[in-house]
Structures are given as structure tokens and as C-alpha cells.
VMD Tcl script that draws the C-alpha trace (Angstrom):
set ca {
  {77.93 137.95 1.57}
  {78.43 140.44 -1.23}
  {79.94 139.25 -4.51}
  {83.05 141.38 -4.35}
  {83.66 140.85 -0.63}
  {86.69 138.65 0.04}
  {86.87 136.10 2.82}
  {89.61 137.12 5.30}
  {92.71 134.95 5.17}
  {92.55 134.43 8.93}
  {89.06 132.88 8.61}
  {90.24 130.54 5.88}
  {93.20 129.48 7.99}
  {90.85 128.58 10.85}
  {88.64 126.53 8.53}
  {91.44 124.63 6.83}
  {93.33 123.37 9.82}
  {95.11 120.02 10.06}
  {91.96 118.55 11.60}
  {89.96 119.45 8.50}
  {92.48 117.83 6.17}
  {92.74 114.80 8.45}
  {88.95 114.35 8.34}
  {88.93 114.56 4.55}
  {91.74 111.99 4.38}
  {89.84 109.54 6.60}
  {86.71 109.86 4.47}
  {88.74 109.23 1.30}
  {90.43 106.18 2.85}
  {87.05 104.77 3.88}
  {85.55 105.36 0.44}
  {88.59 103.78 -1.22}
  {88.33 100.65 0.94}
  {84.62 100.28 0.14}
  {85.44 100.68 -3.57}
  {88.16 98.01 -3.35}
  {85.70 95.73 -1.59}
  {83.22 96.21 -4.45}
  {85.89 95.57 -7.11}
  {86.90 92.30 -5.48}
  {83.57 90.83 -4.37}
  {81.03 92.70 -6.52}
  {78.66 92.62 -3.54}
  {76.76 95.86 -3.09}
  {74.33 94.24 -0.65}
  {76.91 93.53 2.07}
  {78.61 96.87 1.53}
  {75.41 98.79 2.22}
  {74.33 96.31 4.91}
  {77.44 96.80 7.05}
  {77.58 100.50 6.24}
  {74.04 100.96 7.54}
  {74.81 98.81 10.62}
  {77.84 100.91 11.44}
  {75.87 104.13 11.02}
  {73.09 102.75 13.22}
  {75.62 102.08 16.00}
  {77.04 105.60 15.86}
  {74.50 107.13 18.31}
  {75.35 104.44 20.88}
  {79.06 105.05 20.33}
  {78.56 108.78 20.77}
  {76.66 108.06 23.99}
  {79.50 105.91 25.36}
  {82.26 108.33 24.38}
  {80.50 111.60 25.16}
  {78.87 110.72 28.44}
  {80.44 107.68 30.09}
  {84.11 107.97 29.06}
  {84.03 111.75 29.24}
  {82.60 111.58 32.76}
  {85.30 109.13 33.85}
  {87.98 111.43 32.45}
  {86.42 114.38 34.25}
  {86.49 112.49 37.56}
  {90.14 111.59 37.01}
  {91.07 115.17 36.10}
  {89.20 116.52 39.11}
  {91.02 114.11 41.41}
  {94.38 115.24 40.00}
  {93.35 118.87 40.36}
  {92.30 118.36 44.00}
  {95.67 116.77 44.73}
  {97.38 119.88 43.36}
  {95.02 122.04 45.38}
  {95.87 120.16 48.56}
  {99.53 120.98 47.88}
  {98.55 124.66 47.83}
  {96.58 124.21 51.06}
  {99.59 122.49 52.63}
  {101.78 125.43 51.67}
  {99.26 127.80 53.22}
  {99.28 125.95 56.55}
  {103.07 125.67 56.58}
  {103.52 129.38 55.94}
  {100.49 130.97 57.62}
  {97.67 128.69 58.72}
  {99.22 126.66 61.53}
  {100.77 129.67 63.28}
  {97.59 131.70 62.83}
  {95.45 128.88 64.20}
  {97.76 128.42 67.18}
  {97.71 132.15 67.90}
  {93.93 132.55 67.73}
  {93.10 129.36 69.62}
  {95.68 129.79 72.39}
  {95.42 133.55 72.87}
  {91.89 134.64 71.96}
  {89.67 131.57 72.57}
  {88.73 131.29 76.28}
  {87.09 127.89 75.67}
  {89.87 126.35 73.62}
  {90.18 123.33 75.95}
  {86.88 122.10 74.58}
  {88.41 121.92 71.12}
  {91.67 120.48 72.36}
  {89.91 117.43 73.77}
  {88.90 116.47 70.24}
  {91.76 117.80 68.12}
  {94.91 116.85 70.01}
  {94.35 113.08 69.65}
  {93.98 112.74 65.87}
  {97.03 110.58 65.26}
  {95.42 107.16 65.69}
  {91.80 108.03 64.98}
  {89.57 106.56 62.27}
  {87.67 108.24 59.44}
  {84.50 107.92 61.50}
  {86.09 109.93 64.31}
  {87.08 112.66 61.85}
  {83.46 112.95 60.71}
  {82.26 113.20 64.32}
  {84.83 115.89 65.14}
  {83.96 117.81 61.98}
  {80.32 117.92 63.05}
  {81.32 119.17 66.49}
  {83.52 121.88 65.02}
  {80.66 123.07 62.83}
  {78.47 123.48 65.92}
  {81.26 124.91 68.10}
  {80.88 128.57 69.00}
  {84.21 130.07 67.91}
  {83.83 133.12 70.11}
  {87.02 135.07 70.73}
  {87.98 137.63 73.34}
  {90.22 140.31 71.81}
  {91.20 141.57 75.26}
  {93.16 138.34 75.85}
  {95.96 139.22 73.44}
  {97.69 142.02 71.55}
  {96.01 142.84 68.28}
  {99.20 144.60 67.18}
  {100.99 141.24 67.07}
  {98.21 139.68 64.99}
  {98.23 142.68 62.69}
  {102.00 142.51 62.14}
  {101.87 138.78 61.43}
  {99.08 139.03 58.85}
  {100.57 142.04 57.07}
  {103.91 140.21 56.79}
  {102.10 137.34 55.03}
  {99.95 139.45 52.70}
  {102.18 139.02 49.62}
  {102.24 135.26 50.10}
  {98.44 135.16 50.38}
  {98.09 137.25 47.22}
  {100.20 134.71 45.31}
  {97.86 131.95 46.48}
  {94.92 133.72 44.83}
  {96.70 133.47 41.46}
  {96.13 129.69 41.52}
  {93.03 128.96 39.34}
  {92.45 125.63 41.11}
  {91.24 127.54 44.18}
  {87.95 128.15 42.39}
  {87.18 124.45 42.86}
  {87.43 124.65 46.65}
  {84.78 126.97 48.06}
  {85.72 126.40 51.71}
  {89.37 127.33 51.27}
  {88.47 130.31 49.08}
  {86.12 131.57 51.83}
  {88.96 131.14 54.32}
  {91.34 133.24 52.22}
  {88.78 136.01 51.80}
  {88.13 136.00 55.55}
  {91.88 136.27 56.24}
  {92.26 139.10 53.71}
  {89.35 140.96 55.24}
  {90.74 140.60 58.77}
  {94.16 141.79 57.53}
  {92.61 144.89 55.96}
  {90.54 145.63 59.05}
  {93.57 145.44 61.33}
  {95.81 147.36 58.91}
  {93.36 150.29 58.85}
  {93.62 150.83 62.60}
  {96.61 152.60 64.14}
  {96.05 152.23 67.91}
  {93.93 149.42 69.25}
  {94.03 150.72 72.80}
  {91.85 153.67 71.80}
  {89.13 151.71 70.02}
  {85.58 151.80 71.39}
  {83.92 148.62 72.59}
  {81.67 148.50 69.52}
  {84.70 148.36 67.21}
  {86.37 145.69 69.33}
  {83.22 143.60 69.01}
  {83.39 144.08 65.24}
  {87.00 142.89 65.13}
  {86.07 139.94 67.32}
  {83.52 138.94 64.69}
  {86.17 139.12 61.94}
  {88.58 136.97 63.96}
  {85.78 134.54 64.77}
  {85.01 134.14 61.05}
  {88.66 133.33 60.28}
  {88.85 130.99 63.28}
  {85.83 128.95 62.21}
  {86.95 128.54 58.58}
  {90.54 127.88 59.61}
  {89.69 125.10 62.07}
  {87.52 123.23 59.55}
  {90.03 123.54 56.73}
  {92.84 122.37 59.02}
  {90.87 119.29 60.06}
  {90.03 118.44 56.43}
  {93.67 118.87 55.45}
  {94.77 116.56 58.30}
  {92.27 113.97 57.12}
  {93.62 114.18 53.56}
  {97.21 113.76 54.76}
  {96.27 110.80 56.92}
  {94.81 108.95 53.93}
  {97.30 109.98 51.24}
  {100.61 111.12 52.76}
  {101.30 109.47 56.13}
  {104.86 110.84 56.37}
  {103.64 114.46 55.98}
  {100.78 113.69 58.35}
  {103.27 112.55 60.99}
  {104.98 115.96 61.03}
  {101.67 117.83 60.90}
  {100.41 115.97 63.97}
  {103.71 116.54 65.82}
  {103.17 120.28 65.30}
  {99.44 120.17 66.09}
  {98.41 123.75 67.02}
  {95.81 122.39 69.48}
  {98.39 120.36 71.41}
  {100.30 122.57 73.86}
  {102.89 119.79 74.30}
  {103.42 119.31 70.53}
  {107.02 119.03 69.35}
  {108.50 118.23 65.93}
  {111.09 116.04 67.68}
  {110.24 112.33 67.40}
  {110.27 110.77 70.87}
}
mol new
graphics top color blue
foreach p $ca { graphics top sphere $p radius 0.5 }
foreach p [lrange $ca 0 end-1] q [lrange $ca 1 end] { graphics top cylinder $p $q radius 0.2 }
display resetview
């Protein structure tokens, strides 16, 4: 630094924060106590003995605080963050996901009965059963037949929910859940694909196959995320789980009315 160059005031303010003054105060208090100890006992040996012992323990203390305690705090913070994320996922299924899953599975999936056998009886099942069903869903061929339903209805539904889906993306916690983020991107892509087409009756077979692939992608992600969300509710929020099961999109006899 040149002799005549002045240090910016902003830099000085950053250096001399309350933490800096607090650190200086702690050092002065420690030095004062050691000096009082020397004035009373006149024992330099024990002063330096305990001082050296305390300094020798510092690396171990840093290890405990920096790695073990910090890791425990990270786990706790991540658990709290995932709970907040599950609230976002619950909002998604209440507003969009459940109706979308019911529409795709009932209208476009010709083999939906195969899924229904596993997914309509979740109410009393164990964690082990959830793991078995999850494996089966991963291997299930989510093929869809776009000729079974009206793509105009699916298009109108997704476009009406676009603003809500955009607000979901503003949540930074979504970055911690890759599966749900992939689901949202798949839904956005399907929405854009459908919105770009004016008349579905005039589309060639090649384009219908392309749209089938987009719906299939959404269907696969949506089914897995729905099952994981049901599992979370079952373990953590039984009263919300009760309503979710009574409106199970894979149960054609589902009713919110308790009977």
C-alpha cells in the first residue's frame, strides 16, 4: 500500500466490528485473571503449566466443536428443512398433484389396475410394505395412451395451475429434494408442450408419441413422490394421512367422508 493511500472507512468498519472488540475484551480479561493469580500466589510454574495444558487441549476442542457438534447441528437443521419441504410437497398435492395423478392414472393408463392393487390398500400397511411397493413402482412401465382421453382437458388444467407451480419454484428448500424438483420440471415441460399446440386432433402419430413420453415422465415421477409423501404423513402426521388416504387417487371408491 502506498504511503499516502488511505484505508477506506468501509474496510475499517468491517475490521472493527463488535466481534473484534469482544475478542479483545476476552483476551484482556484472561490476562488480568492470570496477573491477579500471580499477584496472590506468586507461582509462575502453575500459571504456565495450566496455560500450556489448556492450549494443548485446544485442537481436541476444535475437533469436537467443528466436526461432531457442527455435524449434529447440520443433521438437525436438515431435518427441520425437510419438514418444511414436506409442507410444500403437501401443498402441491392438495392443489395439483392428486388431481393430476388421478387424471393420468384413470384416463391415460390402460394398465392402471396393476398399480391399484398395491396403492389402494396403504392405510394399514407397514414400512416394509412401502419399500416393496416403491421398488415395484420404479420397475412399473408407466406407459400412457393419449387416445384414451382429451388432451385439451389436461392442457387447460395444467395452464390454470402454472402460476401456482411458479411460486413453488421460489422456495429455496426445493434444491434439497432432487426427486420433487425433477417432478416440477417434468410438469412444467409437459405444460409448455401442451400449451404450444392448438388442435390435438390434427397432430401426427409421431407427435402424439412424443406427448405420450412427456406424460409418462410426469406420471412416473408423480407416482413415486406421492408414495413417499404418503409414507412421510403416515409416520409424522396421522390425521393428515387419514384424509390423504380417504382421497387416494388410485382408489376409485375413495371418499373424504368417514364411514
